[in-house]
N, CA, C and O atoms as a printed pandas DataFrame, in Angstrom:
     atom_number atom_name residue_name chain_id  residue_number  x_coord  y_coord  z_coord
0              1         N          MET        A               1  104.835  146.429   94.082
1              2        CA          MET        A               1  104.833  145.236   93.278
2              3         C          MET        A               1  104.338  144.029   94.070
3              4         O          MET        A               1  104.686  142.885   93.778
4              5         N          GLU        A               2  103.537  144.309   95.056
5              6        CA          GLU        A               2  103.007  143.248   95.917
6              7         C          GLU        A               2  102.159  142.241   95.156
7              8         O          GLU        A               2  102.072  141.079   95.554
8              9         N          GLU        A               3  101.529  142.672   94.061
9             10        CA          GLU        A               3  100.597  141.795   93.368
10            11         C          GLU        A               3  101.278  140.688   92.571
11            12         O          GLU        A               3  100.610  139.741   92.155
12            13         N          TYR        A               4  102.586  140.781   92.347
13            14        CA          TYR        A               4  103.306  139.764   91.575
14            15         C          TYR        A               4  104.159  138.901   92.483
15            16         O          TYR        A               4  104.771  139.391   93.432
16            17         N          GLU        A               5  104.194  137.620   92.186
17            18        CA          GLU        A               5  105.057  136.695   92.920
18            19         C          GLU        A               5  106.474  136.843   92.360
19            20         O          GLU        A               5  106.700  136.652   91.165
20            21         N          ILE        A               6  107.420  137.183   93.234
21            22        CA          ILE        A               6  108.822  137.368   92.846
22            23         C          ILE        A               6  109.683  136.637   93.878
23            24         O          ILE        A               6  110.127  137.244   94.852
24            25         N          PRO        A               7  109.922  135.337   93.671
25            26        CA          PRO        A               7  110.703  134.576   94.648
26            27         C          PRO        A               7  112.103  135.150   94.866
27            28         O          PRO        A               7  112.797  135.516   93.917
28            29         N          GLU        A               8  112.493  135.217   96.116
29            30        CA          GLU        A               8  113.796  135.774   96.495
30            31         C          GLU        A               8  114.959  134.938   95.972
31            32         O          GLU        A               8  116.019  135.490   95.676
32            33         N          ARG        A               9  114.791  133.643   95.852
33            34        CA          ARG        A               9  115.896  132.731   95.525
34            35         C          ARG        A               9  116.296  132.752   94.051
35            36         O          ARG        A               9  117.292  132.131   93.678
36            37         N          LEU        A              10  115.538  133.456   93.208
37            38        CA          LEU        A              10  115.794  133.463   91.775
38            39         C          LEU        A              10  116.507  134.738   91.338
39            40         O          LEU        A              10  116.606  135.704   92.093
40            41         N          ARG        A              11  117.002  134.717   90.103
41            42        CA          ARG        A              11  117.551  135.905   89.445
42            43         C          ARG        A              11  116.624  136.235   88.278
43            44         O          ARG        A              11  115.859  135.384   87.825
44            45         N          TYR        A              12  116.696  137.477   87.794
45            46        CA          TYR        A              12  115.738  137.955   86.797
46            47         C          TYR        A              12  116.421  138.772   85.705
47            48         O          TYR        A              12  117.503  139.327   85.899
48            49         N          THR        A              13  115.748  138.828   84.536
49            50        CA          THR        A              13  116.220  139.677   83.436
50            51         C          THR        A              13  115.265  140.859   83.295
51            52         O          THR        A              13  114.149  140.827   83.813
52            53         N          ARG        A              14  115.694  141.875   82.610
53            54        CA          ARG        A              14  114.834  143.029   82.335
54            55         C          ARG        A              14  113.743  142.673   81.324
55            56         O          ARG        A              14  112.778  143.420   81.161
56            57         N          GLU        A              15  113.896  141.537   80.648
57            58        CA          GLU        A              15  112.896  141.070   79.683
58            59         C          GLU        A              15  111.879  140.138   80.337
59            60         O          GLU        A              15  111.024  139.574   79.655
60            61         N          HIS        A              16  111.970  139.977   81.661
61            62        CA          HIS        A              16  110.993  139.236   82.471
62            63         C          HIS        A              16  111.129  137.710   82.396
63            64         O          HIS        A              16  110.140  136.981   82.464
64            65         N          GLU        A              17  112.383  137.241   82.255
65            66        CA          GLU        A              17  112.664  135.828   82.450
66            67         C          GLU        A              17  113.260  135.664   83.842
67            68         O          GLU        A              17  113.878  136.584   84.379
68            69         N          TRP        A              18  113.067  134.487   84.416
69            70        CA          TRP        A              18  113.719  134.173   85.681
70            71         C          TRP        A              18  114.754  133.082   85.436
71            72         O          TRP        A              18  114.690  132.359   84.442
72            73         N          ALA        A              19  115.703  132.974   86.351
73            74        CA          ALA        A              19  116.766  131.974   86.249
74            75         C          ALA        A              19  117.048  131.412   87.632
75            76         O          ALA        A              19  117.065  132.135   88.628
76            77         N          ARG        A              20  117.270  130.096   87.669
77            78        CA          ARG        A              20  117.599  129.419   88.930
78            79         C          ARG        A              20  118.820  128.549   88.690
79            80         O          ARG        A              20  118.812  127.701   87.797
80            81         N          LEU        A              21  119.866  128.749   89.475
81            82        CA          LEU        A              21  121.100  127.975   89.354
82            83         C          LEU        A              21  120.940  126.631   90.050
83            84         O          LEU        A              21  120.582  126.562   91.226
84            85         N          GLU        A              22  121.212  125.561   89.301
85            86        CA          GLU        A              22  121.206  124.196   89.841
86            87         C          GLU        A              22  122.486  123.527   89.382
87            88         O          GLU        A              22  122.555  123.022   88.261
88            89         N          GLU        A              23  123.498  123.518   90.231
89            90        CA          GLU        A              23  124.819  122.975   89.922
90            91         C          GLU        A              23  125.394  123.660   88.698
91            92         O          GLU        A              23  125.690  124.853   88.765
92            93         N          ASN        A              24  125.570  122.952   87.564
93            94        CA          ASN        A              24  126.201  123.573   86.391
94            95         C          ASN        A              24  125.182  123.890   85.303
95            96         O          ASN        A              24  125.519  123.916   84.120
96            97         N          ARG        A              25  123.933  124.131   85.706
97            98        CA          ARG        A              25  122.913  124.505   84.734
98            99         C          ARG        A              25  121.977  125.551   85.327
99           100         O          ARG        A              25  121.821  125.664   86.542
100          101         N          ILE        A              26  121.363  126.307   84.431
101          102        CA          ILE        A              26  120.443  127.366   84.820
102          103         C          ILE        A              26  119.064  126.997   84.277
103          104         O          ILE        A              26  118.898  126.818   83.071
104          105         N          ILE        A              27  118.088  126.883   85.156
105          106        CA          ILE        A              27  116.704  126.652   84.743
106          107         C          ILE        A              27  116.105  128.022   84.423
107          108         O          ILE        A              27  116.306  128.975   85.176
108          109         N          VAL        A              28  115.368  128.127   83.307
109          110        CA          VAL        A              28  114.847  129.399   82.832
110          111         C          VAL        A              28  113.337  129.316   82.646
111          112         O          VAL        A              28  112.811  128.301   82.189
112          113         N          GLY        A              29  112.650  130.395   83.005
113          114        CA          GLY        A              29  111.213  130.492   82.774
114          115         C          GLY        A              29  110.824  131.955   82.637
115          116         O          GLY        A              29  111.681  132.839   82.651
116          117         N          VAL        A              30  109.529  132.202   82.504
117          118        CA          VAL        A              30  109.054  133.585   82.469
118          119         C          VAL        A              30  108.454  133.926   83.831
119          120         O          VAL        A              30  107.943  133.054   84.534
120          121         N          THR        A              31  108.522  135.190   84.187
121          122        CA          THR        A              31  108.068  135.630   85.506
122          123         C          THR        A              31  106.545  135.687   85.598
123          124         O          THR        A              31  105.833  135.630   84.595
124          125         N          ASP        A              32  106.085  135.799   86.811
125          126        CA          ASP        A              32  104.658  135.959   87.071
126          127         C          ASP        A              32  104.136  137.204   86.348
127          128         O          ASP        A              32  103.050  137.176   85.769
128          129         N          TYR        A              33  104.898  138.279   86.382
129          130        CA          TYR        A              33  104.508  139.499   85.673
130          131         C          TYR        A              33  104.319  139.202   84.185
131          132         O          TYR        A              33  103.308  139.590   83.600
132          133         N          ALA        A              34  105.281  138.521   83.574
133          134        CA          ALA        A              34  105.218  138.234   82.137
134          135         C          ALA        A              34  104.013  137.382   81.792
135          136         O          ALA        A              34  103.291  137.687   80.843
136          137         N          GLN        A              35  103.786  136.319   82.548
137          138        CA          GLN        A              35  102.669  135.437   82.202
138          139         C          GLN        A              35  101.327  136.134   82.399
139          140         O          GLN        A              35  100.379  135.868   81.660
140          141         N          ARG        A              36  101.239  137.020   83.384
141          142        CA          ARG        A              36   99.984  137.774   83.574
142          143         C          ARG        A              36   99.760  138.783   82.452
143          144         O          ARG        A              36   98.643  138.939   81.959
144          145         N          GLU        A              37  100.833  139.467   82.053
145          146        CA          GLU        A              37  100.719  140.448   80.975
146          147         C          GLU        A              37  100.362  139.774   79.649
147          148         O          GLU        A              37   99.596  140.320   78.855
148          149         N          LEU        A              38  100.919  138.591   79.418
149          150        CA          LEU        A              38  100.634  137.873   78.177
150          151         C          LEU        A              38   99.207  137.344   78.136
151          152         O          LEU        A              38   98.587  137.309   77.073
152          153         N          GLY        A              39   98.686  136.936   79.279
153          154        CA          GLY        A              39   97.369  136.303   79.296
154          155         C          GLY        A              39   97.506  134.810   79.052
155          156         O          GLY        A              39   98.562  134.231   79.305
156          157         N          ASP        A              40   96.449  134.187   78.565
157          158        CA          ASP        A              40   96.435  132.730   78.396
158          159         C          ASP        A              40   97.463  132.296   77.350
159          160         O          ASP        A              40   97.367  132.664   76.180
160          161         N          ILE        A              41   98.452  131.507   77.793
161          162        CA          ILE        A              41   99.495  130.999   76.907
162          163         C          ILE        A              41   98.913  129.849   76.081
163          164         O          ILE        A              41   98.317  128.920   76.626
164          165         N          VAL        A              42   99.096  129.925   74.755
165          166        CA          VAL        A              42   98.550  128.897   73.869
166          167         C          VAL        A              42   99.631  128.121   73.116
167          168         O          VAL        A              42   99.343  127.067   72.549
168          169         N          PHE        A              43  100.868  128.622   73.101
169          170        CA          PHE        A              43  101.927  127.960   72.345
170          171         C          PHE        A              43  103.277  128.443   72.844
171          172         O          PHE        A              43  103.458  129.625   73.136
172          173         N          VAL        A              44  104.229  127.511   72.939
173          174        CA          VAL        A              44  105.602  127.855   73.295
174          175         C          VAL        A              44  106.519  127.150   72.303
175          176         O          VAL        A              44  106.440  125.934   72.128
176          177         N          GLU        A              45  107.392  127.924   71.653
177          178        CA          GLU        A              45  108.367  127.357   70.717
178          179         C          GLU        A              45  109.743  127.467   71.357
179          180         O          GLU        A              45  110.236  128.562   71.625
180          181         N          LEU        A              46  110.354  126.306   71.598
181          182        CA          LEU        A              46  111.646  126.259   72.280
182          183         C          LEU        A              46  112.670  125.551   71.405
183          184         O          LEU        A              46  112.307  124.709   70.583
184          185         N          PRO        A              47  113.949  125.883   71.573
185          186        CA          PRO        A              47  114.995  125.216   70.789
186          187         C          PRO        A              47  115.232  123.796   71.287
187          188         O          PRO        A              47  114.877  123.454   72.415
188          189         N          ALA        A              48  115.830  122.983   70.443
189          190        CA          ALA        A              48  116.159  121.608   70.819
190          191         C          ALA        A              48  117.365  121.590   71.755
191          192         O          ALA        A              48  118.184  122.510   71.761
192          193         N          ALA        A              49  117.453  120.533   72.536
193          194        CA          ALA        A              49  118.645  120.333   73.354
194          195         C          ALA        A              49  119.854  120.322   72.426
195          196         O          ALA        A              49  119.792  119.792   71.317
196          197         N          GLY        A              50  120.950  120.909   72.888
197          198        CA          GLY        A              50  122.155  121.001   72.081
198          199         C          GLY        A              50  122.309  122.342   71.389
199          200         O          GLY        A              50  123.377  122.643   70.857
200          201         N          THR        A              51  121.258  123.153   71.387
201          202        CA          THR        A              51  121.305  124.470   70.759
202          203         C          THR        A              51  122.085  125.452   71.637
203          204         O          THR        A              51  121.869  125.522   72.847
204          205         N          ALA        A              52  122.983  126.200   71.019
205          206        CA          ALA        A              52  123.729  127.230   71.748
206          207         C          ALA        A              52  122.856  128.478   71.876
207          208         O          ALA        A              52  122.165  128.865   70.933
208          209         N          VAL        A              53  122.898  129.104   73.061
209          210        CA          VAL        A              53  122.178  130.356   73.291
210          211         C          VAL        A              53  123.156  131.388   73.841
211          212         O          VAL        A              53  124.151  131.048   74.481
212          213         N          GLU        A              54  122.849  132.652   73.577
213          214        CA          GLU        A              54  123.699  133.734   74.036
214          215         C          GLU        A              54  122.896  134.685   74.906
215          216         O          GLU        A              54  121.766  135.042   74.572
216          217         N          ALA        A              55  123.479  135.089   76.016
217          218        CA          ALA        A              55  122.800  135.983   76.948
218          219         C          ALA        A              55  122.270  137.214   76.226
219          220         O          ALA        A              55  122.988  137.862   75.465
220          221         N          GLY        A              56  120.994  137.526   76.480
221          222        CA          GLY        A              56  120.374  138.703   75.916
222          223         C          GLY        A              56  119.794  138.502   74.526
223          224         O          GLY        A              56  119.149  139.401   73.988
224          225         N          GLU        A              57  120.019  137.329   73.939
225          226        CA          GLU        A              57  119.529  137.048   72.587
226          227         C          GLU        A              57  118.280  136.172   72.641
227          228         O          GLU        A              57  118.135  135.364   73.558
228          229         N          PRO        A              58  117.375  136.322   71.669
229          230        CA          PRO        A              58  116.168  135.487   71.638
230          231         C          PRO        A              58  116.522  134.009   71.467
231          232         O          PRO        A              58  117.436  133.668   70.716
232          233         N          PHE        A              59  115.799  133.140   72.162
233          234        CA          PHE        A              59  116.017  131.700   72.018
234          235         C          PHE        A              59  114.720  130.943   71.725
235          236         O          PHE        A              59  114.754  129.746   71.439
236          237         N          GLY        A              60  113.603  131.618   71.792
237          238        CA          GLY        A              60  112.330  130.959   71.548
238          239         C          GLY        A              60  111.218  131.988   71.486
239          240         O          GLY        A              60  111.452  133.197   71.514
240          241         N          VAL        A              61  109.998  131.468   71.401
241          242        CA          VAL        A              61  108.819  132.325   71.270
242          243         C          VAL        A              61  107.725  131.807   72.190
243          244         O          VAL        A              61  107.547  130.599   72.344
244          245         N          ILE        A              62  106.999  132.731   72.796
245          246        CA          ILE        A              62  105.836  132.374   73.610
246          247         C          ILE        A              62  104.635  133.131   73.033
247          248         O          ILE        A              62  104.698  134.334   72.777
248          249         N          GLU        A              63  103.550  132.395   72.840
249          250        CA          GLU        A              63  102.368  132.983   72.204
250          251         C          GLU        A              63  101.186  132.858   73.142
251          252         O          GLU        A              63  100.951  131.811   73.746
252          253         N          SER        A              64  100.446  133.955   73.248
253          254        CA          SER        A              64   99.235  133.960   74.071
254          255         C          SER        A              64   98.070  134.425   73.206
255          256         O          SER        A              64   98.236  134.734   72.026
256          257         N          VAL        A              65   96.903  134.466   73.809
257          258        CA          VAL        A              65   95.741  134.957   73.082
258          259         C          VAL        A              65   95.901  136.445   72.741
259          260         O          VAL        A              65   95.223  136.952   71.848
260          261         N          LYS        A              66   96.798  137.144   73.454
261          262        CA          LYS        A              66   97.005  138.579   73.240
262          263         C          LYS        A              66   98.175  138.913   72.322
263          264         O          LYS        A              66   98.099  139.866   71.546
264          265         N          ALA        A              67   99.260  138.137   72.403
265          266        CA          ALA        A              67  100.496  138.555   71.742
266          267         C          ALA        A              67  101.442  137.385   71.500
267          268         O          ALA        A              67  101.286  136.304   72.068
268          269         N          VAL        A              68  102.421  137.634   70.644
269          270        CA          VAL        A              68  103.540  136.720   70.433
270          271         C          VAL        A              68  104.778  137.468   70.900
271          272         O          VAL        A              68  105.015  138.600   70.480
272          273         N          SER        A              69  105.575  136.840   71.774
273          274        CA          SER        A              69  106.750  137.505   72.328
274          275         C          SER        A              69  107.973  136.612   72.229
275          276         O          SER        A              69  107.878  135.391   72.350
276          277         N          ASP        A              70  109.123  137.235   72.008
277          278        CA          ASP        A              70  110.380  136.500   72.040
278          279         C          ASP        A              70  110.733  136.164   73.480
279          280         O          ASP        A              70  110.356  136.874   74.412
280          281         N          LEU        A              71  111.462  135.072   73.641
281          282        CA          LEU        A              71  112.046  134.688   74.929
282          283         C          LEU        A              71  113.544  134.965   74.825
283          284         O          LEU        A              71  114.162  134.646   73.809
284          285         N          TYR        A              72  114.132  135.556   75.864
285          286        CA          TYR        A              72  115.534  135.947   75.829
286          287         C          TYR        A              72  116.352  135.125   76.820
287          288         O          TYR        A              72  115.949  134.921   77.965
288          289         N          ALA        A              73  117.492  134.665   76.359
289          290        CA          ALA        A              73  118.381  133.864   77.205
290          291         C          ALA        A              73  118.997  134.746   78.290
291          292         O          ALA        A              73  119.554  135.801   77.986
292          293         N          PRO        A              74  118.903  134.328   79.544
293          294        CA          PRO        A              74  119.529  135.106   80.609
294          295         C          PRO        A              74  121.040  134.883   80.691
295          296         O          PRO        A              74  121.770  135.711   81.237
296          297         N          VAL        A              75  121.503  133.753   80.142
297          298        CA          VAL        A              75  122.920  133.390   80.200
298          299         C          VAL        A              75  123.342  132.756   78.876
299          300         O          VAL        A              75  122.507  132.324   78.081
300          301         N          THR        A              76  124.645  132.712   78.660
301          302        CA          THR        A              76  125.219  132.057   77.486
302          303         C          THR        A              76  125.521  130.607   77.836
303          304         O          THR        A              76  126.047  130.320   78.911
304          305         N          GLY        A              77  125.193  129.708   76.943
305          306        CA          GLY        A              77  125.475  128.301   77.171
306          307         C          GLY        A              77  124.787  127.434   76.137
307          308         O          GLY        A              77  124.478  127.887   75.034
308          309         N          GLU        A              78  124.551  126.189   76.499
309          310        CA          GLU        A              78  123.909  125.235   75.606
310          311         C          GLU        A              78  122.654  124.694   76.264
311          312         O          GLU        A              78  122.660  124.353   77.446
312          313         N          ILE        A              79  121.578  124.617   75.495
313          314        CA          ILE        A              79  120.343  124.035   76.019
314          315         C          ILE        A              79  120.614  122.552   76.320
315          316         O          ILE        A              79  120.982  121.790   75.425
316          317         N          VAL        A              80  120.432  122.156   77.566
317          318        CA          VAL        A              80  120.665  120.760   77.948
318          319         C          VAL        A              80  119.363  120.011   78.218
319          320         O          VAL        A              80  119.340  118.781   78.263
320          321         N          GLU        A              81  118.279  120.769   78.396
321          322        CA          GLU        A              81  116.975  120.152   78.603
322          323         C          GLU        A              81  115.885  121.145   78.225
323          324         O          GLU        A              81  116.019  122.351   78.429
324          325         N          VAL        A              82  114.807  120.608   77.671
325          326        CA          VAL        A              82  113.662  121.417   77.275
326          327         C          VAL        A              82  112.437  120.849   77.979
327          328         O          VAL        A              82  112.290  119.631   78.074
328          329         N          ASN        A              83  111.562  121.710   78.469
329          330        CA          ASN        A              83  110.329  121.262   79.112
330          331         C          ASN        A              83  109.358  120.818   78.020
331          332         O          ASN        A              83  108.536  121.604   77.549
332          333         N          SER        A              84  109.463  119.559   77.626
333          334        CA          SER        A              84  108.641  119.029   76.532
334          335         C          SER        A              84  107.164  118.974   76.901
335          336         O          SER        A              84  106.318  118.884   76.012
336          337         N          GLY        A              85  106.834  119.024   78.184
337          338        CA          GLY        A              85  105.446  119.031   78.616
338          339         C          GLY        A              85  104.672  120.247   78.133
339          340         O          GLY        A              85  103.443  120.223   78.072
340          341         N          LEU        A              86  105.392  121.308   77.790
341          342        CA          LEU        A              86  104.731  122.535   77.335
342          343         C          LEU        A              86  104.147  122.394   75.933
343          344         O          LEU        A              86  103.298  123.192   75.535
344          345         N          VAL        A              87  104.595  121.386   75.176
345          346        CA          VAL        A              87  104.028  121.156   73.847
346          347         C          VAL        A              87  102.545  120.834   73.988
347          348         O          VAL        A              87  101.710  121.394   73.278
348          349         N          GLU        A              88  102.225  119.930   74.906
349          350        CA          GLU        A              88  100.837  119.522   75.135
350          351         C          GLU        A              88  100.087  120.477   76.056
351          352         O          GLU        A              88   98.879  120.667   75.914
352          353         N          ARG        A              89  100.810  121.077   77.001
353          354        CA          ARG        A              89  100.156  121.922   78.002
354          355         C          ARG        A              89  100.877  123.256   78.183
355          356         O          ARG        A              89  101.470  123.494   79.235
356          357         N          PRO        A              90  100.836  124.130   77.176
357          358        CA          PRO        A              90  101.502  125.428   77.319
358          359         C          PRO        A              90  100.917  126.265   78.452
359          360         O          PRO        A              90  101.583  127.158   78.975
360          361         N          GLU        A              91   99.676  125.977   78.829
361          362        CA          GLU        A              91   99.036  126.721   79.922
362          363         C          GLU        A              91   99.722  126.496   81.270
363          364         O          GLU        A              91   99.440  127.210   82.233
364          365         N          ALA        A              92  100.628  125.503   81.349
365          366        CA          ALA        A              92  101.399  125.287   82.587
366          367         C          ALA        A              92  102.201  126.543   82.944
367          368         O          ALA        A              92  102.489  126.783   84.116
368          369         N          VAL        A              93  102.559  127.335   81.940
369          370        CA          VAL        A              93  103.281  128.596   82.204
370          371         C          VAL        A              93  102.399  129.522   83.031
371          372         O          VAL        A              93  102.885  130.169   83.958
372          373         N          ASN        A              94  101.112  129.596   82.711
373          374        CA          ASN        A              94  100.188  130.432   83.487
374          375         C          ASN        A              94   99.922  129.836   84.863
375          376         O          ASN        A              94   99.833  130.567   85.850
376          377         N          GLU        A              95   99.795  128.532   84.935
377          378        CA          GLU        A              95   99.410  127.859   86.175
378          379         C          GLU        A              95  100.532  127.824   87.208
379          380         O          GLU        A              95  100.272  127.929   88.407
380          381         N          ASP        A              96  101.781  127.677   86.752
381          382        CA          ASP        A              96  102.900  127.497   87.678
382          383         C          ASP        A              96  104.195  127.958   87.003
383          384         O          ASP        A              96  105.066  127.142   86.702
384          385         N          CYS        A              97  104.319  129.257   86.770
385          386        CA          CYS        A              97  105.454  129.772   85.994
386          387         C          CYS        A              97  106.812  129.498   86.645
387          388         O          CYS        A              97  107.826  129.436   85.950
388          389         N          TYR        A              98  106.843  129.335   87.968
389          390        CA          TYR        A              98  108.115  129.085   88.657
390          391         C          TYR        A              98  108.348  127.596   88.938
391          392         O          TYR        A              98  109.368  127.222   89.517
392          393         N          GLY        A              99  107.410  126.763   88.529
393          394        CA          GLY        A              99  107.522  125.322   88.762
394          395         C          GLY        A              99  107.378  124.561   87.463
395          396         O          GLY        A              99  108.288  124.564   86.633
396          397         N          ASP        A             100  106.229  123.902   87.278
397          398        CA          ASP        A             100  105.996  123.075   86.092
398          399         C          ASP        A             100  106.047  123.858   84.787
399          400         O          ASP        A             100  106.203  123.264   83.720
400          401         N          GLY        A             101  105.920  125.172   84.852
401          402        CA          GLY        A             101  105.931  126.003   83.651
402          403         C          GLY        A             101  107.315  126.487   83.238
403          404         O          GLY        A             101  107.424  127.406   82.426
404          405         N          TRP        A             102  108.383  125.885   83.783
405          406        CA          TRP        A             102  109.740  126.269   83.373
406          407         C          TRP        A             102  109.909  125.979   81.881
407          408         O          TRP        A             102  109.156  125.184   81.317
408          409         N          LEU        A             103  110.887  126.615   81.240
409          410        CA          LEU        A             103  111.056  126.499   79.791
410          411         C          LEU        A             103  112.217  125.599   79.382
411          412         O          LEU        A             103  112.021  124.565   78.743
412          413         N          VAL        A             104  113.422  126.002   79.757
413          414        CA          VAL        A             104  114.624  125.272   79.350
414          415         C          VAL        A             104  115.639  125.257   80.488
415          416         O          VAL        A             104  115.552  126.035   81.437
416          417         N          ALA        A             105  116.609  124.341   80.360
417          418        CA          ALA        A             105  117.781  124.340   81.225
418          419         C          ALA        A             105  118.991  124.601   80.337
419          420         O          ALA        A             105  119.149  123.978   79.287
420          421         N          VAL        A             106  119.839  125.524   80.765
421          422        CA          VAL        A             106  121.024  125.909   80.003
422          423         C          VAL        A             106  122.265  125.459   80.766
423          424         O          VAL        A             106  122.456  125.827   81.925
424          425         N          GLY        A             107  123.104  124.664   80.114
425          426        CA          GLY        A             107  124.376  124.266   80.715
426          427         C          GLY        A             107  125.347  125.427   80.649
427          428         O          GLY        A             107  125.489  126.065   79.605
428          429         N          VAL        A             108  126.018  125.705   81.760
429          430        CA          VAL        A             108  126.941  126.836   81.815
430          431         C          VAL        A             108  128.289  126.404   82.380
431          432         O          VAL        A             108  128.386  125.474   83.180
432          433         N          GLU        A             109  129.317  127.109   81.937
433          434        CA          GLU        A             109  130.675  126.856   82.422
434          435         C          GLU        A             109  130.921  127.562   83.753
435          436         O          GLU        A             109  131.649  127.065   84.613
436          437         N          SER        A             110  130.299  128.729   83.903
437          438        CA          SER        A             110  130.530  129.558   85.079
438          439         C          SER        A             110  129.218  130.224   85.476
439          440         O          SER        A             110  128.316  130.370   84.652
440          441         N          SER        A             111  129.116  130.623   86.724
441          442        CA          SER        A             111  127.885  131.278   87.187
442          443         C          SER        A             111  127.993  132.805   87.148
443          444         O          SER        A             111  127.131  133.493   87.696
444          445         N          ASP        A             112  129.035  133.345   86.512
445          446        CA          ASP        A             112  129.245  134.794   86.489
446          447         C          ASP        A             112  128.061  135.557   85.889
447          448         O          ASP        A             112  127.602  136.541   86.468
448          449         N          GLU        A             113  127.565  135.106   84.727
449          450        CA          GLU        A             113  126.432  135.796   84.101
450          451         C          GLU        A             113  125.189  135.695   84.982
451          452         O          GLU        A             113  124.414  136.644   85.096
452          453         N          TYR        A             114  125.015  134.534   85.601
453          454        CA          TYR        A             114  123.876  134.346   86.506
454          455         C          TYR        A             114  123.954  135.344   87.657
455          456         O          TYR        A             114  122.962  135.995   87.986
456          457         N          GLU        A             115  125.106  135.461   88.256
457          458        CA          GLU        A             115  125.296  136.368   89.394
458          459         C          GLU        A             115  125.052  137.823   88.995
459          460         O          GLU        A             115  124.672  138.636   89.837
460          461         N          ALA        A             116  125.266  138.159   87.725
461          462        CA          ALA        A             116  125.083  139.532   87.250
462          463         C          ALA        A             116  123.618  139.881   86.968
463          464         O          ALA        A             116  123.289  141.048   86.754
464          465         N          LEU        A             117  122.736  138.871   86.967
465          466        CA          LEU        A             117  121.316  139.142   86.731
466          467         C          LEU        A             117  120.712  139.888   87.917
467          468         O          LEU        A             117  121.314  139.960   88.988
468          469         N          LEU        A             118  119.523  140.440   87.717
469          470        CA          LEU        A             118  118.842  141.176   88.781
470          471         C          LEU        A             118  118.439  140.240   89.913
471          472         O          LEU        A             118  117.954  139.135   89.669
472          473         N          ASP        A             119  118.642  140.685   91.158
473          474        CA          ASP        A             119  118.086  139.925   92.278
474          475         C          ASP        A             119  116.625  140.345   92.429
475          476         O          ASP        A             119  116.149  141.210   91.695
476          477         N          ALA        A             120  115.918  139.740   93.370
477          478        CA          ALA        A             120  114.478  139.993   93.514
478          479         C          ALA        A             120  114.178  141.472   93.760
479          480         O          ALA        A             120  113.232  142.014   93.188
480          481         N          GLU        A             121  114.966  142.117   94.595
481          482        CA          GLU        A             121  114.727  143.532   94.897
482          483         C          GLU        A             121  114.946  144.408   93.668
483          484         O          GLU        A             121  114.149  145.305   93.392
484          485         N          ALA        A             122  116.013  144.154   92.939
485          486        CA          ALA        A             122  116.292  144.935   91.724
486          487         C          ALA        A             122  115.200  144.687   90.673
487          488         O          ALA        A             122  114.833  145.601   89.935
488          489         N          TYR        A             123  114.684  143.461   90.605
489          490        CA          TYR        A             123  113.608  143.177   89.654
490          491         C          TYR        A             123  112.329  143.918   90.065
491          492         O          TYR        A             123  111.617  144.438   89.206
492          493         N          ARG        A             124  112.033  143.971   91.364
493          494        CA          ARG        A             124  110.875  144.740   91.836
494          495         C          ARG        A             124  110.997  146.207   91.412
495          496         O          ARG        A             124  110.028  146.812   90.953
496          497         N          GLN        A             125  112.200  146.769   91.574
497          498        CA          GLN        A             125  112.435  148.158   91.173
498          499         C          GLN        A             125  112.244  148.326   89.669
499          500         O          GLN        A             125  111.667  149.316   89.218
500          501         N          HIS        A             126  112.729  147.359   88.896
501          502        CA          HIS        A             126  112.566  147.399   87.441
502          503         C          HIS        A             126  111.076  147.382   87.073
503          504         O          HIS        A             126  110.646  148.134   86.200
504          505         N          LEU        A             127  110.300  146.538   87.728
505          506        CA          LEU        A             127  108.860  146.490   87.469
506          507         C          LEU        A             127  108.190  147.807   87.814
507          508         O          LEU        A             127  107.332  148.289   87.075
508          509         N          ALA        A             128  108.585  148.384   88.933
509          510        CA          ALA        A             128  107.999  149.674   89.337
510          511         C          ALA        A             128  108.261  150.735   88.279
511          512         O          ALA        A             128  107.377  151.535   87.976
512          513         N          GLU        A             129  109.475  150.753   87.707
513          514        CA          GLU        A             129  109.811  151.714   86.654
514          515         C          GLU        A             129  109.052  151.396   85.373
515          516         O          GLU        A             129  108.628  152.308   84.664
516          517         N          THR        A             130  108.877  150.119   85.070
517          518        CA          THR        A             130  108.161  149.674   83.868
518          519         C          THR        A             130  106.695  150.078   83.932
519          520         O          THR        A             130  106.109  150.468   82.922
520          521         N          LYS        A             131  106.104  149.985   85.118
521          522        CA          LYS        A             131  104.668  150.213   85.289
522          523         C          LYS        A             131  104.299  151.696   85.339
523          524         O          LYS        A             131  103.116  152.034   85.310
524          525         N          ARG        A             132  105.289  152.582   85.413
525          526        CA          ARG        A             132  105.004  154.015   85.514
526          527         C          ARG        A             132  104.385  154.553   84.253
527          528         O          ARG        A             132  104.083  155.744   84.172
C-alpha cells in the first residue's frame, strides 16, 4: 500500500474515512485511497452544524465524475463545524484530503469510538484485502 498516503497520526474506517481527534471533537475526511478511487470530486453534500450523526451511518454524499458515494460517520456525536469551502471548491478533497479537504468536525463526549477505529497499520491491511 505504498502508493497511498496513510498518515500514522490518524484513525480510519473500513469505508475509507479518516478521523483526527482534536480535544473534544473529531475532524473527518476521506482517505487518499477514497479520493483517488472516486476521481475528480465535483460536489460534496454535508449536513448542517447541529446535526446528530451516528457511527457507521451515512451523514453526507460525495460525488465525482465517476460515482456518487455515501460518507459514513466514524463516531457518534453532533456536527459542530462543516468545511463550507467545499461548496465552492469540492476539488480540495482531491488536492489535500488530509488538510484543506476535510469534511466535518463532530463534537464527542468521549474518545472511545475514536480509539476503536483502525490505526494506520490496520487500515493498510484492510486496503490490501480490499485490493485483492
